[in-house]
PyMOL commands that place a pseudoatom at each C-alpha (Angstrom):
pseudoatom trace, name=CA, resn=MET, resi=1, chain=A, elem=C, hetatm=0, pos=[18.003, 42.131, 98.317]
pseudoatom trace, name=CA, resn=THR, resi=2, chain=A, elem=C, hetatm=0, pos=[15.380, 43.630, 95.967]
pseudoatom trace, name=CA, resn=MET, resi=3, chain=A, elem=C, hetatm=0, pos=[14.894, 41.883, 92.627]
pseudoatom trace, name=CA, resn=THR, resi=4, chain=A, elem=C, hetatm=0, pos=[14.729, 43.892, 89.431]
pseudoatom trace, name=CA, resn=ALA, resi=5, chain=A, elem=C, hetatm=0, pos=[11.907, 43.594, 86.939]
pseudoatom trace, name=CA, resn=ASP, resi=6, chain=A, elem=C, hetatm=0, pos=[14.195, 41.414, 84.822]
pseudoatom trace, name=CA, resn=GLU, resi=7, chain=A, elem=C, hetatm=0, pos=[14.672, 38.975, 87.683]
pseudoatom trace, name=CA, resn=THR, resi=8, chain=A, elem=C, hetatm=0, pos=[11.171, 38.418, 89.050]
pseudoatom trace, name=CA, resn=ALA, resi=9, chain=A, elem=C, hetatm=0, pos=[8.282, 36.733, 87.265]
pseudoatom trace, name=CA, resn=GLU, resi=10, chain=A, elem=C, hetatm=0, pos=[5.373, 39.192, 87.338]
pseudoatom trace, name=CA, resn=THR, resi=11, chain=A, elem=C, hetatm=0, pos=[4.064, 39.294, 83.790]
pseudoatom trace, name=CA, resn=ASP, resi=12, chain=A, elem=C, hetatm=0, pos=[0.733, 39.649, 82.015]
pseudoatom trace, name=CA, resn=ASP, resi=13, chain=A, elem=C, hetatm=0, pos=[-1.824, 36.923, 81.339]
pseudoatom trace, name=CA, resn=ALA, resi=14, chain=A, elem=C, hetatm=0, pos=[-0.382, 36.049, 77.918]
pseudoatom trace, name=CA, resn=SER, resi=15, chain=A, elem=C, hetatm=0, pos=[3.060, 35.255, 79.289]
pseudoatom trace, name=CA, resn=PRO, resi=16, chain=A, elem=C, hetatm=0, pos=[4.121, 31.663, 80.030]
pseudoatom trace, name=CA, resn=THR, resi=17, chain=A, elem=C, hetatm=0, pos=[5.929, 33.047, 83.084]
pseudoatom trace, name=CA, resn=ARG, resi=18, chain=A, elem=C, hetatm=0, pos=[2.795, 34.542, 84.678]
pseudoatom trace, name=CA, resn=ARG, resi=19, chain=A, elem=C, hetatm=0, pos=[2.723, 34.082, 88.445]
pseudoatom trace, name=CA, resn=ARG, resi=20, chain=A, elem=C, hetatm=0, pos=[-0.650, 33.262, 89.991]
pseudoatom trace, name=CA, resn=ARG, resi=21, chain=A, elem=C, hetatm=0, pos=[-1.749, 34.985, 93.157]
pseudoatom trace, name=CA, resn=GLY, resi=22, chain=A, elem=C, hetatm=0, pos=[-0.441, 33.115, 96.183]
pseudoatom trace, name=CA, resn=ASP, resi=23, chain=A, elem=C, hetatm=0, pos=[2.383, 31.399, 94.279]
pseudoatom trace, name=CA, resn=PRO, resi=24, chain=A, elem=C, hetatm=0, pos=[5.906, 31.958, 95.620]
pseudoatom trace, name=CA, resn=VAL, resi=25, chain=A, elem=C, hetatm=0, pos=[8.033, 34.497, 93.778]
pseudoatom trace, name=CA, resn=VAL, resi=26, chain=A, elem=C, hetatm=0, pos=[10.284, 32.696, 91.296]
pseudoatom trace, name=CA, resn=SER, resi=27, chain=A, elem=C, hetatm=0, pos=[13.202, 34.426, 89.618]
pseudoatom trace, name=CA, resn=LEU, resi=28, chain=A, elem=C, hetatm=0, pos=[13.156, 34.661, 85.844]
pseudoatom trace, name=CA, resn=ARG, resi=29, chain=A, elem=C, hetatm=0, pos=[16.642, 33.170, 85.890]
pseudoatom trace, name=CA, resn=ASP, resi=30, chain=A, elem=C, hetatm=0, pos=[15.272, 30.009, 87.510]
pseudoatom trace, name=CA, resn=MET, resi=31, chain=A, elem=C, hetatm=0, pos=[12.256, 29.937, 85.206]
pseudoatom trace, name=CA, resn=ALA, resi=32, chain=A, elem=C, hetatm=0, pos=[14.496, 30.213, 82.148]
pseudoatom trace, name=CA, resn=TYR, resi=33, chain=A, elem=C, hetatm=0, pos=[16.758, 27.486, 83.539]
pseudoatom trace, name=CA, resn=GLU, resi=34, chain=A, elem=C, hetatm=0, pos=[13.886, 25.065, 84.128]
pseudoatom trace, name=CA, resn=ALA, resi=35, chain=A, elem=C, hetatm=0, pos=[12.255, 25.786, 80.751]
pseudoatom trace, name=CA, resn=ILE, resi=36, chain=A, elem=C, hetatm=0, pos=[15.447, 25.309, 78.729]
pseudoatom trace, name=CA, resn=LYS, resi=37, chain=A, elem=C, hetatm=0, pos=[16.489, 22.294, 80.787]
pseudoatom trace, name=CA, resn=ARG, resi=38, chain=A, elem=C, hetatm=0, pos=[13.135, 20.623, 80.148]
pseudoatom trace, name=CA, resn=ARG, resi=39, chain=A, elem=C, hetatm=0, pos=[13.502, 21.179, 76.394]
pseudoatom trace, name=CA, resn=ILE, resi=40, chain=A, elem=C, hetatm=0, pos=[16.977, 19.625, 76.488]
pseudoatom trace, name=CA, resn=ILE, resi=41, chain=A, elem=C, hetatm=0, pos=[15.893, 16.659, 78.611]
pseudoatom trace, name=CA, resn=THR, resi=42, chain=A, elem=C, hetatm=0, pos=[12.929, 15.849, 76.370]
pseudoatom trace, name=CA, resn=CYS, resi=43, chain=A, elem=C, hetatm=0, pos=[15.145, 16.266, 73.279]
pseudoatom trace, name=CA, resn=ASP, resi=44, chain=A, elem=C, hetatm=0, pos=[13.002, 19.113, 71.958]
pseudoatom trace, name=CA, resn=LEU, resi=45, chain=A, elem=C, hetatm=0, pos=[16.425, 20.775, 71.789]
pseudoatom trace, name=CA, resn=LYS, resi=46, chain=A, elem=C, hetatm=0, pos=[18.489, 17.994, 70.257]
pseudoatom trace, name=CA, resn=PRO, resi=47, chain=A, elem=C, hetatm=0, pos=[22.063, 16.984, 71.145]
pseudoatom trace, name=CA, resn=GLY, resi=48, chain=A, elem=C, hetatm=0, pos=[24.468, 19.087, 69.083]
pseudoatom trace, name=CA, resn=GLU, resi=49, chain=A, elem=C, hetatm=0, pos=[21.847, 21.730, 68.243]
pseudoatom trace, name=CA, resn=VAL, resi=50, chain=A, elem=C, hetatm=0, pos=[23.222, 25.284, 68.119]
pseudoatom trace, name=CA, resn=LEU, resi=51, chain=A, elem=C, hetatm=0, pos=[21.306, 27.699, 70.368]
pseudoatom trace, name=CA, resn=SER, resi=52, chain=A, elem=C, hetatm=0, pos=[20.684, 31.421, 70.251]
pseudoatom trace, name=CA, resn=GLU, resi=53, chain=A, elem=C, hetatm=0, pos=[20.104, 33.342, 73.474]
pseudoatom trace, name=CA, resn=GLY, resi=54, chain=A, elem=C, hetatm=0, pos=[18.021, 35.840, 71.515]
pseudoatom trace, name=CA, resn=VAL, resi=55, chain=A, elem=C, hetatm=0, pos=[15.754, 33.169, 70.056]
pseudoatom trace, name=CA, resn=LEU, resi=56, chain=A, elem=C, hetatm=0, pos=[15.363, 31.460, 73.433]
pseudoatom trace, name=CA, resn=SER, resi=57, chain=A, elem=C, hetatm=0, pos=[14.557, 34.812, 75.044]
pseudoatom trace, name=CA, resn=THR, resi=58, chain=A, elem=C, hetatm=0, pos=[11.818, 35.450, 72.473]
pseudoatom trace, name=CA, resn=GLU, resi=59, chain=A, elem=C, hetatm=0, pos=[10.373, 31.935, 72.660]
pseudoatom trace, name=CA, resn=LEU, resi=60, chain=A, elem=C, hetatm=0, pos=[10.280, 31.950, 76.466]
pseudoatom trace, name=CA, resn=ASN, resi=61, chain=A, elem=C, hetatm=0, pos=[9.183, 35.591, 76.735]
pseudoatom trace, name=CA, resn=ILE, resi=62, chain=A, elem=C, hetatm=0, pos=[11.990, 36.117, 79.252]
pseudoatom trace, name=CA, resn=GLY, resi=63, chain=A, elem=C, hetatm=0, pos=[14.725, 38.763, 79.090]
pseudoatom trace, name=CA, resn=ARG, resi=64, chain=A, elem=C, hetatm=0, pos=[18.187, 38.119, 77.701]
pseudoatom trace, name=CA, resn=THR, resi=65, chain=A, elem=C, hetatm=0, pos=[19.939, 38.506, 81.070]
pseudoatom trace, name=CA, resn=PRO, resi=66, chain=A, elem=C, hetatm=0, pos=[18.126, 35.670, 82.899]
pseudoatom trace, name=CA, resn=VAL, resi=67, chain=A, elem=C, hetatm=0, pos=[18.416, 33.487, 79.768]
pseudoatom trace, name=CA, resn=HIS, resi=68, chain=A, elem=C, hetatm=0, pos=[22.177, 34.125, 79.710]
pseudoatom trace, name=CA, resn=GLN, resi=69, chain=A, elem=C, hetatm=0, pos=[22.395, 33.243, 83.423]
pseudoatom trace, name=CA, resn=ALA, resi=70, chain=A, elem=C, hetatm=0, pos=[20.398, 30.057, 82.790]
pseudoatom trace, name=CA, resn=ILE, resi=71, chain=A, elem=C, hetatm=0, pos=[22.770, 29.087, 79.974]
pseudoatom trace, name=CA, resn=ASP, resi=72, chain=A, elem=C, hetatm=0, pos=[25.747, 29.482, 82.327]
pseudoatom trace, name=CA, resn=ARG, resi=73, chain=A, elem=C, hetatm=0, pos=[24.068, 27.227, 84.889]
pseudoatom trace, name=CA, resn=LEU, resi=74, chain=A, elem=C, hetatm=0, pos=[23.185, 24.601, 82.278]
pseudoatom trace, name=CA, resn=ALA, resi=75, chain=A, elem=C, hetatm=0, pos=[26.791, 24.634, 81.091]
pseudoatom trace, name=CA, resn=ALA, resi=76, chain=A, elem=C, hetatm=0, pos=[27.895, 23.949, 84.674]
pseudoatom trace, name=CA, resn=ASP, resi=77, chain=A, elem=C, hetatm=0, pos=[25.396, 21.062, 84.757]
pseudoatom trace, name=CA, resn=GLY, resi=78, chain=A, elem=C, hetatm=0, pos=[27.033, 19.558, 81.680]
pseudoatom trace, name=CA, resn=LEU, resi=79, chain=A, elem=C, hetatm=0, pos=[23.976, 19.994, 79.443]
pseudoatom trace, name=CA, resn=ILE, resi=80, chain=A, elem=C, hetatm=0, pos=[25.276, 22.840, 77.274]
pseudoatom trace, name=CA, resn=ASP, resi=81, chain=A, elem=C, hetatm=0, pos=[28.660, 23.516, 75.676]
pseudoatom trace, name=CA, resn=VAL, resi=82, chain=A, elem=C, hetatm=0, pos=[29.826, 27.119, 75.397]
pseudoatom trace, name=CA, resn=LEU, resi=83, chain=A, elem=C, hetatm=0, pos=[32.246, 27.347, 72.463]
pseudoatom trace, name=CA, resn=PRO, resi=84, chain=A, elem=C, hetatm=0, pos=[34.547, 30.385, 72.284]
pseudoatom trace, name=CA, resn=ARG, resi=85, chain=A, elem=C, hetatm=0, pos=[33.812, 32.522, 69.195]
pseudoatom trace, name=CA, resn=LYS, resi=86, chain=A, elem=C, hetatm=0, pos=[31.295, 29.913, 68.013]
pseudoatom trace, name=CA, resn=GLY, resi=87, chain=A, elem=C, hetatm=0, pos=[28.371, 30.187, 70.389]
pseudoatom trace, name=CA, resn=ILE, resi=88, chain=A, elem=C, hetatm=0, pos=[26.428, 27.685, 72.447]
pseudoatom trace, name=CA, resn=MET, resi=89, chain=A, elem=C, hetatm=0, pos=[25.047, 24.250, 71.700]
pseudoatom trace, name=CA, resn=VAL, resi=90, chain=A, elem=C, hetatm=0, pos=[23.257, 21.407, 73.413]
pseudoatom trace, name=CA, resn=LYS, resi=91, chain=A, elem=C, hetatm=0, pos=[25.971, 19.062, 74.590]
pseudoatom trace, name=CA, resn=PRO, resi=92, chain=A, elem=C, hetatm=0, pos=[26.192, 15.985, 72.351]
pseudoatom trace, name=CA, resn=ILE, resi=93, chain=A, elem=C, hetatm=0, pos=[25.679, 12.604, 73.984]
pseudoatom trace, name=CA, resn=SER, resi=94, chain=A, elem=C, hetatm=0, pos=[28.698, 10.318, 73.870]
pseudoatom trace, name=CA, resn=LEU, resi=95, chain=A, elem=C, hetatm=0, pos=[28.800, 6.672, 74.895]
pseudoatom trace, name=CA, resn=ASN, resi=96, chain=A, elem=C, hetatm=0, pos=[32.040, 7.246, 76.798]
pseudoatom trace, name=CA, resn=GLU, resi=97, chain=A, elem=C, hetatm=0, pos=[30.379, 9.883, 78.964]
pseudoatom trace, name=CA, resn=ILE, resi=98, chain=A, elem=C, hetatm=0, pos=[27.329, 7.654, 79.462]
pseudoatom trace, name=CA, resn=PHE, resi=99, chain=A, elem=C, hetatm=0, pos=[29.529, 4.789, 80.652]
pseudoatom trace, name=CA, resn=ASP, resi=100, chain=A, elem=C, hetatm=0, pos=[31.426, 7.105, 83.007]
pseudoatom trace, name=CA, resn=ILE, resi=101, chain=A, elem=C, hetatm=0, pos=[28.168, 8.349, 84.547]
pseudoatom trace, name=CA, resn=ILE, resi=102, chain=A, elem=C, hetatm=0, pos=[26.799, 4.824, 84.913]
pseudoatom trace, name=CA, resn=ASP, resi=103, chain=A, elem=C, hetatm=0, pos=[30.004, 3.535, 86.523]
pseudoatom trace, name=CA, resn=VAL, resi=104, chain=A, elem=C, hetatm=0, pos=[29.896, 6.317, 89.121]
pseudoatom trace, name=CA, resn=ARG, resi=105, chain=A, elem=C, hetatm=0, pos=[26.169, 5.743, 89.686]
pseudoatom trace, name=CA, resn=LEU, resi=106, chain=A, elem=C, hetatm=0, pos=[26.800, 2.051, 90.361]
pseudoatom trace, name=CA, resn=VAL, resi=107, chain=A, elem=C, hetatm=0, pos=[29.257, 2.853, 93.126]
pseudoatom trace, name=CA, resn=ASN, resi=108, chain=A, elem=C, hetatm=0, pos=[27.201, 5.598, 94.778]
pseudoatom trace, name=CA, resn=GLU, resi=109, chain=A, elem=C, hetatm=0, pos=[23.753, 4.064, 94.437]
pseudoatom trace, name=CA, resn=ALA, resi=110, chain=A, elem=C, hetatm=0, pos=[24.870, 0.637, 95.615]
pseudoatom trace, name=CA, resn=TYR, resi=111, chain=A, elem=C, hetatm=0, pos=[26.267, 2.279, 98.750]
pseudoatom trace, name=CA, resn=CYS, resi=112, chain=A, elem=C, hetatm=0, pos=[23.108, 4.387, 99.060]
pseudoatom trace, name=CA, resn=VAL, resi=113, chain=A, elem=C, hetatm=0, pos=[20.574, 1.547, 98.964]
pseudoatom trace, name=CA, resn=ARG, resi=114, chain=A, elem=C, hetatm=0, pos=[22.571, -0.499, 101.455]
pseudoatom trace, name=CA, resn=ARG, resi=115, chain=A, elem=C, hetatm=0, pos=[22.293, 2.392, 103.911]
pseudoatom trace, name=CA, resn=VAL, resi=116, chain=A, elem=C, hetatm=0, pos=[18.606, 2.837, 103.141]
pseudoatom trace, name=CA, resn=ALA, resi=117, chain=A, elem=C, hetatm=0, pos=[17.930, -0.880, 103.752]
pseudoatom trace, name=CA, resn=GLU, resi=118, chain=A, elem=C, hetatm=0, pos=[19.593, -0.532, 107.145]
pseudoatom trace, name=CA, resn=LEU, resi=119, chain=A, elem=C, hetatm=0, pos=[18.389, 2.920, 108.210]
pseudoatom trace, name=CA, resn=ALA, resi=120, chain=A, elem=C, hetatm=0, pos=[15.115, 3.726, 106.443]
pseudoatom trace, name=CA, resn=GLU, resi=121, chain=A, elem=C, hetatm=0, pos=[12.180, 4.679, 108.631]
pseudoatom trace, name=CA, resn=PRO, resi=122, chain=A, elem=C, hetatm=0, pos=[8.616, 3.557, 107.872]
pseudoatom trace, name=CA, resn=ALA, resi=123, chain=A, elem=C, hetatm=0, pos=[7.847, 7.002, 106.417]
pseudoatom trace, name=CA, resn=ASP, resi=124, chain=A, elem=C, hetatm=0, pos=[10.737, 6.637, 103.961]
pseudoatom trace, name=CA, resn=ILE, resi=125, chain=A, elem=C, hetatm=0, pos=[9.462, 3.262, 102.781]
pseudoatom trace, name=CA, resn=ALA, resi=126, chain=A, elem=C, hetatm=0, pos=[5.950, 4.666, 102.473]
pseudoatom trace, name=CA, resn=ARG, resi=127, chain=A, elem=C, hetatm=0, pos=[7.188, 7.486, 100.213]
pseudoatom trace, name=CA, resn=LEU, resi=128, chain=A, elem=C, hetatm=0, pos=[9.092, 5.032, 98.030]
pseudoatom trace, name=CA, resn=SER, resi=129, chain=A, elem=C, hetatm=0, pos=[5.981, 2.847, 97.766]
pseudoatom trace, name=CA, resn=GLU, resi=130, chain=A, elem=C, hetatm=0, pos=[3.828, 5.841, 96.810]
pseudoatom trace, name=CA, resn=ASN, resi=131, chain=A, elem=C, hetatm=0, pos=[6.328, 6.770, 94.121]
pseudoatom trace, name=CA, resn=LEU, resi=132, chain=A, elem=C, hetatm=0, pos=[6.286, 3.191, 92.837]
pseudoatom trace, name=CA, resn=ASP, resi=133, chain=A, elem=C, hetatm=0, pos=[2.472, 3.193, 92.627]
pseudoatom trace, name=CA, resn=ALA, resi=134, chain=A, elem=C, hetatm=0, pos=[2.525, 6.461, 90.681]
pseudoatom trace, name=CA, resn=THR, resi=135, chain=A, elem=C, hetatm=0, pos=[5.203, 5.100, 88.356]
pseudoatom trace, name=CA, resn=TRP, resi=136, chain=A, elem=C, hetatm=0, pos=[3.139, 2.000, 87.599]
pseudoatom trace, name=CA, resn=GLN, resi=137, chain=A, elem=C, hetatm=0, pos=[0.196, 4.249, 86.713]
pseudoatom trace, name=CA, resn=ALA, resi=138, chain=A, elem=C, hetatm=0, pos=[2.346, 6.458, 84.459]
pseudoatom trace, name=CA, resn=ALA, resi=139, chain=A, elem=C, hetatm=0, pos=[3.690, 3.333, 82.744]
pseudoatom trace, name=CA, resn=LYS, resi=140, chain=A, elem=C, hetatm=0, pos=[0.158, 2.060, 82.211]
pseudoatom trace, name=CA, resn=ASP, resi=141, chain=A, elem=C, hetatm=0, pos=[-0.811, 5.417, 80.659]
pseudoatom trace, name=CA, resn=ARG, resi=142, chain=A, elem=C, hetatm=0, pos=[2.473, 5.599, 78.694]
pseudoatom trace, name=CA, resn=GLU, resi=143, chain=A, elem=C, hetatm=0, pos=[3.194, 9.050, 80.091]
pseudoatom trace, name=CA, resn=ILE, resi=144, chain=A, elem=C, hetatm=0, pos=[6.911, 9.092, 79.359]
pseudoatom trace, name=CA, resn=GLU, resi=145, chain=A, elem=C, hetatm=0, pos=[7.707, 12.520, 80.783]
pseudoatom trace, name=CA, resn=ALA, resi=146, chain=A, elem=C, hetatm=0, pos=[5.798, 11.748, 83.982]
pseudoatom trace, name=CA, resn=MET, resi=147, chain=A, elem=C, hetatm=0, pos=[7.727, 8.475, 84.276]
pseudoatom trace, name=CA, resn=MET, resi=148, chain=A, elem=C, hetatm=0, pos=[11.008, 10.290, 83.777]
pseudoatom trace, name=CA, resn=ASN, resi=149, chain=A, elem=C, hetatm=0, pos=[10.153, 12.715, 86.594]
pseudoatom trace, name=CA, resn=LEU, resi=150, chain=A, elem=C, hetatm=0, pos=[9.016, 9.891, 88.868]
pseudoatom trace, name=CA, resn=ASP, resi=151, chain=A, elem=C, hetatm=0, pos=[12.169, 7.888, 88.070]
pseudoatom trace, name=CA, resn=ARG, resi=152, chain=A, elem=C, hetatm=0, pos=[14.323, 10.801, 89.121]
pseudoatom trace, name=CA, resn=ALA, resi=153, chain=A, elem=C, hetatm=0, pos=[12.184, 11.368, 92.216]
pseudoatom trace, name=CA, resn=PHE, resi=154, chain=A, elem=C, hetatm=0, pos=[12.619, 7.693, 93.176]
pseudoatom trace, name=CA, resn=HIS, resi=155, chain=A, elem=C, hetatm=0, pos=[16.400, 7.981, 93.145]
pseudoatom trace, name=CA, resn=ALA, resi=156, chain=A, elem=C, hetatm=0, pos=[16.217, 11.304, 95.004]
pseudoatom trace, name=CA, resn=LEU, resi=157, chain=A, elem=C, hetatm=0, pos=[14.092, 9.640, 97.696]
pseudoatom trace, name=CA, resn=LEU, resi=158, chain=A, elem=C, hetatm=0, pos=[16.716, 6.923, 98.044]
pseudoatom trace, name=CA, resn=ALA, resi=159, chain=A, elem=C, hetatm=0, pos=[19.434, 9.532, 98.513]
pseudoatom trace, name=CA, resn=ALA, resi=160, chain=A, elem=C, hetatm=0, pos=[17.356, 11.458, 101.058]
pseudoatom trace, name=CA, resn=SER, resi=161, chain=A, elem=C, hetatm=0, pos=[16.606, 8.237, 102.980]
pseudoatom trace, name=CA, resn=SER, resi=162, chain=A, elem=C, hetatm=0, pos=[20.287, 7.277, 103.230]
pseudoatom trace, name=CA, resn=ARG, resi=163, chain=A, elem=C, hetatm=0, pos=[20.919, 9.612, 106.189]
pseudoatom trace, name=CA, resn=ASN, resi=164, chain=A, elem=C, hetatm=0, pos=[24.124, 10.743, 104.445]
pseudoatom trace, name=CA, resn=SER, resi=165, chain=A, elem=C, hetatm=0, pos=[24.075, 14.501, 103.862]
pseudoatom trace, name=CA, resn=MET, resi=166, chain=A, elem=C, hetatm=0, pos=[26.489, 14.296, 100.906]
pseudoatom trace, name=CA, resn=LEU, resi=167, chain=A, elem=C, hetatm=0, pos=[24.594, 11.768, 98.792]
pseudoatom trace, name=CA, resn=PRO, resi=168, chain=A, elem=C, hetatm=0, pos=[21.664, 13.970, 97.676]
pseudoatom trace, name=CA, resn=ASP, resi=169, chain=A, elem=C, hetatm=0, pos=[24.038, 16.517, 96.094]
pseudoatom trace, name=CA, resn=ILE, resi=170, chain=A, elem=C, hetatm=0, pos=[26.344, 13.898, 94.560]
pseudoatom trace, name=CA, resn=MET, resi=171, chain=A, elem=C, hetatm=0, pos=[23.521, 11.814, 93.151]
pseudoatom trace, name=CA, resn=GLY, resi=172, chain=A, elem=C, hetatm=0, pos=[21.559, 14.886, 92.115]
pseudoatom trace, name=CA, resn=ASN, resi=173, chain=A, elem=C, hetatm=0, pos=[24.421, 15.989, 89.875]
pseudoatom trace, name=CA, resn=LEU, resi=174, chain=A, elem=C, hetatm=0, pos=[24.694, 12.527, 88.323]
pseudoatom trace, name=CA, resn=HIS, resi=175, chain=A, elem=C, hetatm=0, pos=[20.958, 12.448, 87.738]
pseudoatom trace, name=CA, resn=ASP, resi=176, chain=A, elem=C, hetatm=0, pos=[21.034, 15.916, 86.126]
pseudoatom trace, name=CA, resn=ARG, resi=177, chain=A, elem=C, hetatm=0, pos=[23.431, 14.456, 83.590]
pseudoatom trace, name=CA, resn=SER, resi=178, chain=A, elem=C, hetatm=0, pos=[21.342, 11.284, 83.199]
pseudoatom trace, name=CA, resn=THR, resi=179, chain=A, elem=C, hetatm=0, pos=[17.836, 12.677, 82.860]
pseudoatom trace, name=CA, resn=ARG, resi=180, chain=A, elem=C, hetatm=0, pos=[17.704, 13.132, 79.101]
pseudoatom trace, name=CA, resn=LEU, resi=181, chain=A, elem=C, hetatm=0, pos=[19.119, 9.618, 78.786]
pseudoatom trace, name=CA, resn=TRP, resi=182, chain=A, elem=C, hetatm=0, pos=[16.252, 8.393, 80.976]
pseudoatom trace, name=CA, resn=PHE, resi=183, chain=A, elem=C, hetatm=0, pos=[13.804, 10.073, 78.606]
pseudoatom trace, name=CA, resn=ILE, resi=184, chain=A, elem=C, hetatm=0, pos=[15.412, 8.388, 75.597]
pseudoatom trace, name=CA, resn=SER, resi=185, chain=A, elem=C, hetatm=0, pos=[15.551, 5.034, 77.385]
pseudoatom trace, name=CA, resn=LEU, resi=186, chain=A, elem=C, hetatm=0, pos=[11.932, 5.170, 78.556]
pseudoatom trace, name=CA, resn=ARG, resi=187, chain=A, elem=C, hetatm=0, pos=[10.687, 5.615, 74.995]
pseudoatom trace, name=CA, resn=SER, resi=188, chain=A, elem=C, hetatm=0, pos=[11.844, 2.074, 74.264]
pseudoatom trace, name=CA, resn=ASN, resi=189, chain=A, elem=C, hetatm=0, pos=[9.001, -0.432, 73.967]
pseudoatom trace, name=CA, resn=GLU, resi=190, chain=A, elem=C, hetatm=0, pos=[8.271, -2.138, 77.300]
pseudoatom trace, name=CA, resn=HIS, resi=191, chain=A, elem=C, hetatm=0, pos=[11.328, -0.653, 79.033]
pseudoatom trace, name=CA, resn=HIS, resi=192, chain=A, elem=C, hetatm=0, pos=[9.006, 1.542, 81.096]
pseudoatom trace, name=CA, resn=VAL, resi=193, chain=A, elem=C, hetatm=0, pos=[7.405, -1.633, 82.507]
pseudoatom trace, name=CA, resn=ARG, resi=194, chain=A, elem=C, hetatm=0, pos=[10.798, -3.134, 83.328]
pseudoatom trace, name=CA, resn=VAL, resi=195, chain=A, elem=C, hetatm=0, pos=[11.721, 0.054, 85.194]
pseudoatom trace, name=CA, resn=CYS, resi=196, chain=A, elem=C, hetatm=0, pos=[8.668, -0.407, 87.438]
pseudoatom trace, name=CA, resn=GLU, resi=197, chain=A, elem=C, hetatm=0, pos=[9.624, -4.027, 88.090]
pseudoatom trace, name=CA, resn=GLN, resi=198, chain=A, elem=C, hetatm=0, pos=[13.200, -3.019, 88.922]
pseudoatom trace, name=CA, resn=HIS, resi=199, chain=A, elem=C, hetatm=0, pos=[12.084, -0.244, 91.280]
pseudoatom trace, name=CA, resn=ALA, resi=200, chain=A, elem=C, hetatm=0, pos=[9.731, -2.712, 92.961]
pseudoatom trace, name=CA, resn=ALA, resi=201, chain=A, elem=C, hetatm=0, pos=[12.663, -5.081, 93.564]
pseudoatom trace, name=CA, resn=VAL, resi=202, chain=A, elem=C, hetatm=0, pos=[14.670, -2.260, 95.160]
pseudoatom trace, name=CA, resn=VAL, resi=203, chain=A, elem=C, hetatm=0, pos=[11.772, -1.328, 97.453]
pseudoatom trace, name=CA, resn=GLU, resi=204, chain=A, elem=C, hetatm=0, pos=[11.257, -4.981, 98.392]
pseudoatom trace, name=CA, resn=GLY, resi=205, chain=A, elem=C, hetatm=0, pos=[14.907, -5.315, 99.441]
pseudoatom trace, name=CA, resn=ILE, resi=206, chain=A, elem=C, hetatm=0, pos=[14.595, -2.178, 101.549]
pseudoatom trace, name=CA, resn=ARG, resi=207, chain=A, elem=C, hetatm=0, pos=[11.297, -3.320, 103.079]
pseudoatom trace, name=CA, resn=LYS, resi=208, chain=A, elem=C, hetatm=0, pos=[12.944, -6.637, 104.066]
pseudoatom trace, name=CA, resn=ARG, resi=209, chain=A, elem=C, hetatm=0, pos=[15.906, -4.757, 105.573]
pseudoatom trace, name=CA, resn=ASP, resi=210, chain=A, elem=C, hetatm=0, pos=[18.156, -6.781, 103.275]
pseudoatom trace, name=CA, resn=PRO, resi=211, chain=A, elem=C, hetatm=0, pos=[21.098, -4.659, 102.038]
pseudoatom trace, name=CA, resn=ASP, resi=212, chain=A, elem=C, hetatm=0, pos=[22.377, -7.410, 99.736]
pseudoatom trace, name=CA, resn=GLN, resi=213, chain=A, elem=C, hetatm=0, pos=[19.018, -7.787, 98.001]
pseudoatom trace, name=CA, resn=ALA, resi=214, chain=A, elem=C, hetatm=0, pos=[18.599, -4.021, 97.674]
pseudoatom trace, name=CA, resn=GLU, resi=215, chain=A, elem=C, hetatm=0, pos=[22.088, -3.606, 96.222]
pseudoatom trace, name=CA, resn=LYS, resi=216, chain=A, elem=C, hetatm=0, pos=[21.559, -6.457, 93.758]
pseudoatom trace, name=CA, resn=ALA, resi=217, chain=A, elem=C, hetatm=0, pos=[18.292, -4.875, 92.606]
pseudoatom trace, name=CA, resn=ILE, resi=218, chain=A, elem=C, hetatm=0, pos=[19.759, -1.381, 92.086]
pseudoatom trace, name=CA, resn=ARG, resi=219, chain=A, elem=C, hetatm=0, pos=[22.741, -2.791, 90.187]
pseudoatom trace, name=CA, resn=GLU, resi=220, chain=A, elem=C, hetatm=0, pos=[20.451, -4.758, 87.874]
pseudoatom trace, name=CA, resn=HIS, resi=221, chain=A, elem=C, hetatm=0, pos=[18.357, -1.623, 87.366]
pseudoatom trace, name=CA, resn=ILE, resi=222, chain=A, elem=C, hetatm=0, pos=[21.331, 0.531, 86.372]
pseudoatom trace, name=CA, resn=GLU, resi=223, chain=A, elem=C, hetatm=0, pos=[22.896, -2.165, 84.184]
pseudoatom trace, name=CA, resn=ALA, resi=224, chain=A, elem=C, hetatm=0, pos=[19.573, -2.640, 82.365]
pseudoatom trace, name=CA, resn=PHE, resi=225, chain=A, elem=C, hetatm=0, pos=[19.585, 1.103, 81.711]
pseudoatom trace, name=CA, resn=ARG, resi=226, chain=A, elem=C, hetatm=0, pos=[23.102, 0.813, 80.272]
pseudoatom trace, name=CA, resn=GLU, resi=227, chain=A, elem=C, hetatm=0, pos=[22.075, -2.038, 77.969]
pseudoatom trace, name=CA, resn=ASN, resi=228, chain=A, elem=C, hetatm=0, pos=[18.962, -0.215, 76.767]
pseudoatom trace, name=CA, resn=ILE, resi=229, chain=A, elem=C, hetatm=0, pos=[20.872, 2.990, 75.976]
pseudoatom trace, name=CA, resn=VAL, resi=230, chain=A, elem=C, hetatm=0, pos=[23.556, 1.049, 74.067]
pseudoatom trace, name=CA, resn=ARG, resi=231, chain=A, elem=C, hetatm=0, pos=[20.869, -0.660, 71.981]
pseudoatom trace, name=CA, resn=GLN, resi=232, chain=A, elem=C, hetatm=0, pos=[19.337, 2.680, 71.062]
pseudoatom trace, name=CA, resn=PHE, resi=233, chain=A, elem=C, hetatm=0, pos=[22.676, 4.232, 70.153]
for i in range(1, 233): cmd.bond("trace and resi %d" % i, "trace and resi %d" % (i + 1))
show_as sticks, trace
zoom trace
C-alpha cells in the first residue's frame, strides 16, 4: 500500500521529522504518537492538561490527520482521555489506578521471573547484565529519562526471556501505563540507586537459577515503587 505525503516522514532540514538517508521509512502517525507519548511520560504535558490537536500539529510540524490518529492510539493506551463535546486531555493519575496496575504487575512479573530463572539462556542473562551496567551508569550521571528507558527495557527483556509468547504484550501494556509513573518515581532522591540495586538482585536470582530468589527480588522492586509513588502523591 502506498503512503500519502501526510503519512510518510520526508520533510525538509528544518523539520523535527526529517528522515536521514538510509533510515527506515517511519509513518508520521507513528512519529506523532512517539513524540506526544514522550511529552506525556516526562510530564512535559501534565496530568489533566487539556490538549489541542491543532497546537500539537503545529508544535510537531506534523499534519492534523496523523496527530489525530496518534491521539486515538494514546487514548487506547490509557494515556489520554477523549471527552465528548469537551475535547482531549492528558489522563489524570489516580492512586486507585496506580494500585490496580501494581497489583496486576505483581502477579504477572512474579510468574515471569520464575520462568526466566528456570528457562533463561546465557544470552538472555548477558543482555540483562548489559542493561544493568547501563542503568548503573545512567544513575551515576543522574540521567533520569535514560534510566526510565532502561528500566522499561529491563522489564521487556524479562518478558522476552520468559519463553511465553503472551507475556511481552501483557506486560508491555502494563508498562505503557506505568512509564510516566517511573519517570516521577525516578526523580526522587536516591531512588534511582535503589532501582539499580533491586534490578541487580533480580539478575542474581536468575543467574543462580533460583526462582524463589528472583520472585522475592521482583516483588520487593515493585513494592518499593508503590511506596515511593505514594510518598510523592
